[in-house]
TIMI-2910 file (N, C-alpha, C, CB; in pm, 1 decimal, decimal comma, always signed):
<rs>
+----------+----------+----------+----------+----------+----------+----------+----------+----------+----------+----------+----------+------+
!      n_x !      n_y !      n_z !     ca_x !     ca_y !     ca_z !      c_x !      c_y !      c_z !     cb_x !     cb_y !     cb_z ! resn !
+----------+----------+----------+----------+----------+----------+----------+----------+----------+----------+----------+----------+------+
!  -1574,2 !  +1383,9 !  +1351,8 !  -1445,1 !  +1432,7 !  +1395,9 !  -1353,1 !  +1462,6 !  +1274,9 !  -1379,3 !  +1329,7 !  +1490,0 !  Unk !
!  -1349,9 !  +1367,3 !  +1182,6 !  -1267,1 !  +1384,3 !  +1063,3 !  -1319,0 !  +1500,8 !   +979,7 !  -1264,8 !  +1254,7 !   +979,4 !  Unk !
!  -1449,9 !  +1510,7 !   +964,6 !  -1507,9 !  +1619,2 !   +885,6 !  -1475,3 !  +1755,3 !   +946,6 !  -1659,6 !  +1601,6 !   +874,2 !  Unk !
!  -1477,6 !  +1764,1 !  +1077,8 !  -1443,7 !  +1889,0 !  +1145,6 !  -1298,6 !  +1926,5 !  +1119,1 !  -1468,8 !  +1877,1 !  +1296,6 !  Unk !
!  -1208,8 !  +1830,4 !  +1129,5 !  -1067,4 !  +1856,4 !  +1104,2 !  -1043,0 !  +1895,9 !   +958,3 !   -984,0 !  +1733,1 !  +1139,8 !  Unk !
!  -1119,0 !  +1837,7 !   +866,7 !  -1101,2 !  +1870,0 !   +725,1 !  -1135,6 !  +2015,6 !   +696,8 !  -1187,4 !  +1778,3 !   +638,3 !  Unk !
!  -1234,8 !  +2068,9 !   +764,9 !  -1277,1 !  +2206,1 !   +738,8 !  -1196,1 !  +2308,8 !   +816,2 !  -1422,4 !  +2221,7 !   +772,1 !  Unk !
!  -1131,9 !  +2266,9 !   +923,3 !  -1059,7 !  +2361,9 !  +1008,9 !   -929,4 !  +2412,8 !   +949,5 !  -1030,9 !  +2298,3 !  +1140,2 !  Unk !
!   -839,6 !  +2319,6 !   +914,6 !   -704,3 !  +2361,7 !   +880,4 !   -639,4 !  +2257,4 !   +790,1 !   -619,6 !  +2383,8 !  +1007,9 !  Unk !
!   -562,5 !  +2303,4 !   +694,8 !   -492,2 !  +2212,4 !   +604,4 !   -381,2 !  +2136,0 !   +676,2 !   -433,8 !  +2289,8 !   +486,7 !  Unk !
!   -341,7 !  +2181,5 !   +793,2 !   -234,2 !  +2117,7 !   +869,9 !   -281,7 !  +1994,9 !   +947,9 !   -173,3 !  +2218,1 !   +965,9 !  Unk !
!   -407,7 !  +1960,0 !   +935,1 !   -463,6 !  +1850,9 !  +1013,3 !   -451,8 !  +1714,5 !   +945,6 !   -607,0 !  +1879,2 !  +1042,4 !  Unk !
!   -376,7 !  +1704,1 !   +838,7 !   -365,4 !  +1578,9 !   +763,9 !   -321,1 !  +1461,3 !   +848,1 !   -270,2 !  +1596,2 !   +651,3 !  Unk !
!   -218,7 !  +1479,1 !   +927,6 !   -169,6 !  +1369,0 !  +1009,4 !   -273,1 !  +1326,7 !  +1113,2 !    -39,2 !  +1408,4 !  +1078,3 !  Unk !
!   -340,5 !  +1423,4 !  +1173,9 !   -444,6 !  +1390,9 !  +1271,6 !   -555,8 !  +1308,9 !  +1206,8 !   -502,6 !  +1519,3 !  +1333,5 !  Unk !
!   -597,5 !  +1351,2 !  +1088,7 !   -703,3 !  +1279,5 !  +1017,5 !   -657,5 !  +1137,4 !   +984,3 !   -743,1 !  +1355,0 !   +888,3 !  Unk !
!   -534,9 !  +1124,2 !   +935,0 !   -481,6 !   +992,3 !   +901,2 !   -478,9 !   +902,0 !  +1023,8 !   -340,8 !  +1004,9 !   +841,6 !  Unk !
!   -435,6 !   +954,7 !  +1136,5 !   -429,7 !   +873,2 !  +1258,8 !   -568,3 !   +831,2 !  +1305,7 !   -359,1 !   +950,0 !  +1370,2 !  Unk !
!   -666,5 !   +919,9 !  +1293,2 !   -804,1 !   +885,3 !  +1330,9 !   -856,6 !   +774,6 !  +1239,5 !   -896,8 !  +1010,3 !  +1323,6 !  Unk !
!   -835,2 !   +789,6 !  +1109,6 !   -881,1 !   +687,4 !  +1015,0 !   -813,4 !   +553,1 !  +1040,4 !   -854,7 !   +732,5 !   +871,2 !  Unk !
!   -686,1 !   +555,4 !  +1074,9 !   -613,0 !   +430,8 !  +1101,9 !   -662,8 !   +363,8 !  +1229,5 !   -462,6 !   +458,4 !  +1112,9 !  Unk !
!   -694,4 !   +444,5 !  +1327,9 !   -750,2 !   +388,5 !  +1451,5 !   -887,9 !   +328,5 !  +1424,8 !   -759,3 !   +497,2 !  +1561,6 !  Unk !
!   -967,8 !   +396,8 !  +1344,7 !  -1098,4 !   +343,1 !  +1307,6 !  -1082,5 !   +210,9 !  +1232,4 !  -1176,3 !   +444,8 !  +1221,7 !  Unk !
!   -982,5 !   +205,2 !  +1145,7 !   -956,4 !    +83,0 !  +1068,9 !   -919,5 !    -32,5 !  +1161,3 !   -844,1 !   +106,6 !   +966,6 !  Unk !
!   -835,4 !     -4,6 !  +1259,3 !   -793,1 !   -109,0 !  +1353,1 !   -909,4 !   -166,9 !  +1432,1 !   -689,7 !    -54,1 !  +1448,8 !  Unk !
!  -1012,9 !    -87,5 !  +1452,6 !  -1128,6 !   -131,6 !  +1530,0 !  -1233,2 !   -203,5 !  +1444,7 !  -1192,1 !    -13,2 !  +1598,5 !  Unk !
!  -1214,7 !   -203,3 !  +1314,6 !  -1311,1 !   -264,5 !  +1222,8 !  -1298,0 !   -416,1 !  +1220,3 !  -1292,7 !   -208,8 !  +1082,2 !  Unk !
!  -1410,8 !   -484,2 !  +1223,2 !  -1412,0 !   -629,0 !  +1204,1 !  -1420,7 !   -664,9 !  +1056,0 !  -1529,1 !   -691,8 !  +1280,4 !  Unk !
!  -1483,2 !   -579,2 !   +979,9 !  -1500,8 !   -600,1 !   +835,7 !  -1368,5 !   -568,5 !   +764,7 !  -1617,4 !   -510,6 !   +779,4 !  Unk !
!  -1307,7 !   -670,0 !   +705,0 !  -1176,0 !   -650,3 !   +643,2 !  -1180,8 !   -554,8 !   +523,6 !  -1119,3 !   -784,4 !   +598,9 !  Unk !
!  -1291,1 !   -555,9 !   +449,4 !  -1303,0 !   -462,8 !   +336,0 !  -1306,4 !   -318,4 !   +384,8 !  -1429,9 !   -493,6 !   +253,3 !  Unk !
!  -1385,3 !   -293,0 !   +488,7 !  -1395,1 !   -157,4 !   +544,5 !  -1261,0 !   -115,5 !   +605,2 !  -1507,6 !   -150,2 !   +651,7 !  Unk !
!  -1193,7 !   -209,1 !   +672,5 !  -1062,9 !   -179,7 !   +731,3 !   -965,7 !   -135,5 !   +622,3 !  -1007,3 !   -303,3 !   +806,7 !  Unk !
!   -963,2 !   -209,2 !   +512,8 !   -871,6 !   -175,9 !   +405,0 !   -907,6 !    -41,7 !   +341,3 !   -872,0 !   -286,2 !   +299,5 !  Unk !
!  -1036,6 !    -16,2 !   +323,0 !  -1079,6 !   +112,0 !   +266,4 !  -1035,8 !   +229,3 !   +354,2 !  -1232,1 !   +113,8 !   +248,8 !  Unk !
!  -1045,2 !   +213,0 !   +485,7 !  -1002,3 !   +319,4 !   +577,4 !   -851,2 !   +339,5 !   +572,5 !  -1045,8 !   +287,0 !   +720,7 !  Unk !
!   -775,8 !   +230,4 !   +563,8 !   -630,5 !   +243,3 !   +550,0 !   -595,2 !   +317,5 !   +421,0 !   -563,3 !   +104,0 !   +551,7 !  Unk !
!   -662,1 !   +282,7 !   +313,0 !   -636,5 !   +350,2 !   +185,2 !   -671,4 !   +498,2 !   +195,2 !   -717,2 !   +284,0 !    +71,2 !  Unk !
!   -785,6 !   +529,2 !   +253,8 !   -825,1 !   +669,1 !   +269,4 !   -724,7 !   +746,6 !   +354,7 !   -964,4 !   +678,0 !   +331,8 !  Unk !
!   -669,2 !   +680,9 !   +455,7 !   -573,8 !   +749,4 !   +543,4 !   -448,8 !   +794,9 !   +468,4 !   -534,0 !   +658,2 !   +658,4 !  Unk !
!   -415,7 !   +725,7 !   +360,8 !   -297,8 !   +763,4 !   +282,5 !   -317,2 !   +895,6 !   +208,1 !   -264,4 !   +653,6 !   +183,2 !  Unk !
!   -442,6 !   +936,3 !   +191,3 !   -469,0 !  +1067,7 !   +131,2 !   -418,5 !  +1180,2 !   +221,4 !   -619,9 !  +1085,4 !   +104,2 !  Unk !
!   -404,3 !  +1151,7 !   +349,0 !   -364,9 !  +1253,2 !   +447,1 !   -221,9 !  +1235,0 !   +498,8 !   -460,9 !  +1250,8 !   +563,8 !  Unk !
!   -170,2 !  +1113,8 !   +488,4 !    -32,3 !  +1085,0 !   +529,4 !    +15,4 !   +966,6 !   +445,9 !    -22,1 !  +1054,0 !   +685,0 !  Unk !
!    +78,9 !   +996,7 !   +334,3 !   +112,7 !   +893,9 !   +236,0 !   +244,8 !   +823,0 !   +262,1 !   +116,7 !   +954,6 !   +100,9 !  Unk !
!   +311,4 !   +853,8 !   +371,9 !   +444,0 !   +796,1 !   +391,9 !   +453,7 !   +705,4 !   +513,6 !   +544,4 !   +905,3 !   +404,3 !  Unk !
!   +344,5 !   +641,1 !   +548,5 !   +346,2 !   +545,3 !   +659,3 !   +362,5 !   +405,0 !   +602,0 !   +215,8 !   +555,8 !   +745,7 !  Unk !
!   +482,3 !   +353,3 !   +612,3 !   +517,7 !   +224,8 !   +552,2 !   +426,4 !   +112,1 !   +599,6 !   +662,2 !   +190,6 !   +584,1 !  Unk !
!   +393,1 !   +109,8 !   +727,5 !   +313,0 !     -0,4 !   +781,8 !   +174,7 !     -8,4 !   +717,2 !   +298,3 !    +15,2 !   +932,6 !  Unk !
!   +120,3 !   +105,3 !   +676,5 !    -12,0 !   +105,9 !   +613,5 !     -4,0 !    +39,4 !   +476,5 !    -66,6 !   +250,7 !   +600,5 !  Unk !
!   +102,4 !    +64,7 !   +403,4 !   +119,4 !     -2,1 !   +274,6 !   +128,1 !   -153,4 !   +294,2 !   +245,7 !    +50,2 !   +202,5 !  Unk !
!   +194,5 !   -197,2 !   +399,1 !   +202,1 !   -341,3 !   +425,9 !    +64,4 !   -399,1 !   +457,4 !   +298,2 !   -369,0 !   +542,3 !  Unk !
!    -16,3 !   -326,2 !   +535,8 !   -153,0 !   -371,8 !   +564,1 !   -231,9 !   -387,6 !   +434,3 !   -225,0 !   -272,8 !   +658,6 !  Unk !
!   -222,2 !   -288,1 !   +347,8 !   -296,0 !   -290,8 !   +221,7 !   -248,1 !   -405,5 !   +133,0 !   -281,0 !   -157,0 !   +148,0 !  Unk !
!   -117,5 !   -423,7 !   +124,3 !    -63,2 !   -533,3 !    +44,1 !   -106,2 !   -668,8 !    +99,5 !    +89,7 !   -525,0 !    +39,0 !  Unk !
!   -106,5 !   -681,2 !   +229,8 !   -150,2 !   -807,0 !   +291,6 !   -296,4 !   -835,2 !   +257,4 !   -131,1 !   -801,9 !   +445,3 !  Unk !
!   -379,3 !   -731,9 !   +265,4 !   -521,2 !   -747,7 !   +231,5 !   -536,3 !   -798,3 !    +88,0 !   -596,7 !   -613,8 !   +249,3 !  Unk !
!   -473,0 !   -729,8 !     -7,0 !   -490,3 !   -767,9 !   -146,5 !   -425,5 !   -902,2 !   -177,7 !   -433,0 !   -661,1 !   -236,7 !  Unk !
!   -322,7 !   -940,5 !   -106,4 !   -262,2 !  -1071,7 !   -131,5 !   -353,7 !  -1184,2 !    -85,5 !   -126,7 !  -1082,5 !    -61,0 !  Unk !
!   -439,6 !  -1159,0 !    +13,5 !   -528,6 !  -1262,8 !    +65,7 !   -667,0 !  -1261,9 !     +2,9 !   -542,1 !  -1247,6 !   +213,6 !  Unk !
!   -716,2 !  -1143,8 !    -35,5 !   -856,5 !  -1133,0 !    -72,4 !   -883,3 !  -1103,6 !   -219,0 !   -918,8 !  -1028,8 !     +8,3 !  Unk !
!   -781,4 !  -1079,6 !   -295,4 !   -805,0 !  -1048,9 !   -435,2 !   -769,0 !  -1169,9 !   -520,3 !   -724,2 !   -925,0 !   -478,8 !  Unk !
!   -852,0 !  -1197,1 !   -618,9 !   -834,4 !  -1316,5 !   -701,3 !   -727,4 !  -1300,6 !   -809,6 !   -965,4 !  -1352,6 !   -765,7 !  Unk !
!   -729,1 !  -1191,0 !   -882,4 !   -641,3 !  -1182,3 !   -998,6 !   -507,1 !  -1114,0 !   -972,4 !   -711,6 !  -1109,9 !  -1106,8 !  Unk !
!   -491,8 !  -1046,1 !   -862,2 !   -364,2 !   -985,7 !   -827,2 !   -337,0 !   -848,6 !   -885,9 !   -257,8 !  -1074,8 !   -868,1 !  Unk !
!   -428,6 !   -794,1 !   -965,3 !   -404,3 !   -664,5 !  -1028,3 !   -393,6 !   -552,6 !   -925,1 !   -515,3 !   -632,7 !  -1127,5 !  Unk !
!   -484,1 !   -551,2 !   -829,6 !   -479,2 !   -448,2 !   -723,9 !   -351,8 !   -463,2 !   -640,8 !   -604,4 !   -457,5 !   -631,8 !  Unk !
!   -314,1 !   -587,0 !   -612,2 !   -191,6 !   -611,2 !   -535,6 !    -71,5 !   -553,0 !   -609,3 !   -171,3 !   -762,6 !   -510,8 !  Unk !
!    -63,8 !   -578,8 !   -738,4 !    +48,5 !   -527,2 !   -817,9 !    +49,7 !   -374,5 !   -818,6 !    +41,1 !   -580,3 !   -962,1 !  Unk !
!    -68,5 !   -312,8 !   -830,9 !    -76,0 !   -166,7 !   -830,5 !    -26,9 !   -110,2 !   -698,4 !   -219,1 !   -120,3 !   -857,5 !  Unk !
!    -68,8 !   -170,1 !   -587,8 !    -25,9 !   -120,0 !   -456,9 !   +121,1 !   -149,5 !   -431,9 !   -110,9 !   -181,4 !   -345,8 !  Unk !
!   +170,1 !   -259,3 !   -484,1 !   +312,7 !   -288,1 !   -471,5 !   +394,2 !   -184,1 !   -547,9 !   +344,4 !   -430,1 !   -523,3 !  Unk !
!   +348,8 !   -146,8 !   -666,0 !   +417,8 !    -43,3 !   -743,6 !   +413,0 !    +91,7 !   -672,5 !   +355,7 !    -31,2 !   -883,3 !  Unk !
!   +297,2 !   +127,9 !   -617,7 !   +286,3 !   +253,2 !   -542,6 !   +381,6 !   +252,3 !   -423,1 !   +140,9 !   +275,6 !   -495,2 !  Unk !
!   +386,4 !   +140,0 !   -353,8 !   +472,8 !   +127,9 !   -236,0 !   +619,3 !   +141,4 !   -274,1 !   +449,2 !     -5,9 !   -165,6 !  Unk !
!   +658,2 !    +74,5 !   -381,9 !   +797,4 !    +81,2 !   -426,4 !   +835,1 !   +220,0 !   -477,4 !   +822,2 !    -21,6 !   -535,1 !  Unk !
!   +738,4 !   +293,1 !   -530,3 !   +766,5 !   +429,5 !   -575,7 !   +802,1 !   +519,7 !   -457,9 !   +645,8 !   +486,8 !   -651,6 !  Unk !
!   +742,3 !   +493,5 !   -343,3 !   +768,4 !   +575,1 !   -224,5 !   +887,5 !   +522,3 !   -145,7 !   +644,8 !   +579,6 !   -134,9 !  Unk !
!   +901,1 !   +389,1 !   -139,8 !  +1008,5 !   +324,5 !    -63,1 !  +1088,4 !   +232,4 !   -155,4 !   +950,3 !   +244,1 !    +58,0 !  Unk !
!  +1162,6 !   +288,0 !   -252,0 !  +1226,0 !   +205,7 !   -355,8 !  +1336,8 !   +112,7 !   -306,9 !  +1281,9 !   +294,4 !   -459,9 !  Unk !
!  +1396,3 !   +142,0 !   -194,8 !  +1506,8 !    +59,0 !   -146,5 !  +1468,2 !    -28,4 !    -27,7 !  +1623,3 !   +146,4 !   -108,3 !  Unk !
!  +1341,0 !    -33,7 !     +5,4 !  +1297,0 !   -112,0 !   +119,8 !  +1306,7 !   -261,0 !    +87,2 !  +1152,5 !    -73,9 !   +159,9 !  Unk !
!  +1385,4 !   -333,3 !   +164,8 !  +1410,4 !   -473,9 !   +135,3 !  +1285,5 !   -560,6 !   +150,3 !  +1519,2 !   -526,3 !   +225,3 !  Unk !
!  +1198,4 !   -524,9 !   +239,9 !  +1075,2 !   -602,3 !   +256,5 !   +987,0 !   -589,5 !   +131,4 !   +997,7 !   -555,0 !   +382,4 !  Unk !
!   +974,9 !   -469,4 !    +78,5 !   +897,4 !   -449,2 !    -43,4 !   +965,2 !   -513,0 !   -163,6 !   +876,3 !   -300,6 !    -68,4 !  Unk !
!  +1096,1 !   -503,3 !   -170,1 !  +1168,1 !   -566,3 !   -280,9 !  +1149,6 !   -717,6 !   -277,7 !  +1318,0 !   -531,0 !   -275,3 !  Unk !
!  +1148,0 !   -773,8 !   -159,2 !  +1123,6 !   -917,2 !   -145,2 !   +982,5 !   -953,3 !   -191,5 !  +1144,3 !   -961,0 !     +0,5 !  Unk !
!   +883,9 !   -872,2 !   -154,4 !   +746,7 !   -896,3 !   -199,4 !   +736,5 !   -884,9 !   -351,2 !   +649,8 !   -797,4 !   -132,2 !  Unk !
!   +808,5 !   -789,2 !   -408,3 !   +807,4 !   -773,0 !   -554,3 !   +867,7 !   -896,0 !   -621,1 !   +885,2 !   -645,6 !   -596,2 !  Unk !
!   +978,0 !   -943,2 !   -568,9 !  +1041,7 !  -1061,2 !   -626,3 !   +948,8 !  -1181,9 !   -617,6 !  +1174,3 !  -1090,7 !   -554,9 !  Unk !
!   +882,7 !  -1199,9 !   -502,5 !   +788,4 !  -1310,3 !   -485,7 !   +672,8 !  -1299,7 !   -585,6 !   +734,2 !  -1312,7 !   -341,9 !  Unk !
!   +624,7 !  -1178,6 !   -606,8 !   +515,7 !  -1156,7 !   -701,5 !   +560,4 !  -1190,2 !   -843,7 !   +466,3 !  -1011,3 !   -693,9 !  Unk !
!   +679,8 !  -1144,1 !   -881,0 !   +731,2 !  -1175,2 !  -1013,9 !   +744,8 !  -1326,6 !  -1032,5 !   +867,0 !  -1106,0 !  -1036,4 !  Unk !
!   +797,6 !  -1393,9 !   -932,7 !   +816,0 !  -1538,6 !   -941,8 !   +681,1 !  -1610,8 !   -948,3 !   +897,7 !  -1589,6 !   -821,8 !  Unk !
!   +586,4 !  -1566,7 !   -868,3 !   +453,7 !  -1629,7 !   -865,7 !   +385,2 !  -1620,7 !  -1001,4 !   +365,7 !  -1564,4 !   -758,9 !  Unk !
!   +402,6 !  -1508,1 !  -1068,3 !   +335,8 !  -1486,7 !  -1197,1 !   +427,9 !  -1513,3 !  -1316,9 !   +283,0 !  -1344,3 !  -1204,4 !  Unk !
!   +544,1 !  -1572,4 !  -1287,5 !   +641,6 !  -1607,1 !  -1391,6 !   +676,8 !  -1486,0 !  -1478,9 !   +586,9 !  -1720,4 !  -1479,4 !  Unk !
!   +695,9 !  -1372,8 !  -1415,0 !   +730,9 !  -1248,2 !  -1484,4 !   +880,6 !  -1222,9 !  -1468,6 !   +648,2 !  -1127,3 !  -1428,8 !  Unk !
!   +958,5 !  -1310,6 !  -1525,5 !  +1103,0 !  -1306,5 !  -1505,2 !  +1168,6 !  -1187,3 !  -1574,1 !  +1165,3 !  -1434,4 !  -1555,1 !  Unk !
!  +1117,1 !  -1147,8 !  -1689,2 !  +1174,8 !  -1033,2 !  -1759,2 !  +1155,6 !   -905,2 !  -1677,0 !  +1110,8 !  -1017,4 !  -1899,2 !  Unk !
!  +1037,8 !   -890,2 !  -1617,0 !  +1012,9 !   -773,2 !  -1534,0 !  +1101,9 !   -775,1 !  -1410,0 !   +865,3 !   -766,7 !  -1493,5 !  Unk !
!  +1126,4 !   -894,2 !  -1356,6 !  +1213,4 !   -906,2 !  -1239,8 !  +1355,5 !   -862,5 !  -1273,6 !  +1213,3 !  -1050,6 !  -1187,3 !  Unk !
!  +1403,3 !   -903,8 !  -1388,6 !  +1538,3 !   -864,5 !  -1431,4 !  +1546,2 !   -712,5 !  -1442,9 !  +1575,4 !   -931,5 !  -1567,3 !  Unk !
!  +1445,4 !   -653,5 !  -1505,0 !  +1444,9 !   -508,2 !  -1521,7 !  +1439,8 !   -436,6 !  -1387,1 !  +1326,4 !   -465,1 !  -1608,1 !  Unk !
!  +1354,2 !   -484,5 !  -1298,0 !  +1336,2 !   -418,3 !  -1168,0 !  +1461,9 !   -429,9 !  -1081,5 !  +1215,9 !   -478,6 !  -1093,6 !  Unk !
!  +1521,3 !   -547,9 !  -1078,7 !  +1630,4 !   -570,2 !   -985,6 !  +1768,9 !   -543,7 !  -1043,8 !  +1624,4 !   -709,3 !   -936,1 !  Unk !
!  +1782,1 !   -557,9 !  -1173,3 !  +1913,0 !   -533,9 !  -1233,8 !  +1918,2 !   -404,7 !  -1313,8 !  +1950,4 !   -649,3 !  -1322,8 !  Unk !
!  +1802,5 !   -345,6 !  -1337,7 !  +1799,1 !   -220,1 !  -1412,3 !  +1828,4 !   -236,0 !  -1559,5 !  +1896,0 !   -124,6 !  -1353,9 !  Unk !
!  +1814,4 !   -357,2 !  -1610,3 !  +1840,8 !   -382,6 !  -1750,3 !  +1708,9 !   -405,3 !  -1823,1 !  +1934,9 !   -503,5 !  -1767,4 !  Unk !
!  +1709,2 !   -373,6 !  -1951,4 !  +1589,4 !   -398,4 !  -2032,7 !  +1566,2 !   -549,2 !  -2043,2 !  +1603,9 !   -334,7 !  -2175,1 !  Unk !
!  +1437,6 !   -589,7 !  -2034,6 !  +1407,3 !   -732,1 !  -2055,4 !  +1449,0 !   -776,5 !  -2195,1 !  +1257,0 !   -759,2 !  -2034,2 !  Unk !
!  +1484,6 !   -901,5 !  -2205,7 !  +1530,7 !   -955,1 !  -2334,5 !  +1416,7 !   -969,8 !  -2432,9 !  +1598,7 !  -1089,6 !  -2314,9 !  Unk !
+----------+----------+----------+----------+----------+----------+----------+----------+----------+----------+----------+----------+------+
</rs>
């Protein structure tokens, strides 16, 4: 279904994203679910809830936090004033004792 939509029309991005998200919701495998959510962003990159799903996945299943930080940065680039994302960023900075980065992010000042 997705392959057919990809070849038909460039306007089918939202349809493809919705199909991929529905497929993700039906997945029992959390890795596959997350991969489908990530792929869906290629077709509709402004669905806030999908970024939250991805962040939740990486916060629970990733050991070093690098992927989580990357997705948090991507999310903040699209939704820079979202209080939920800002709260997650602050929690991440505090967890990793990155106080200078927190000052820069939240106060807009250069770290000391």
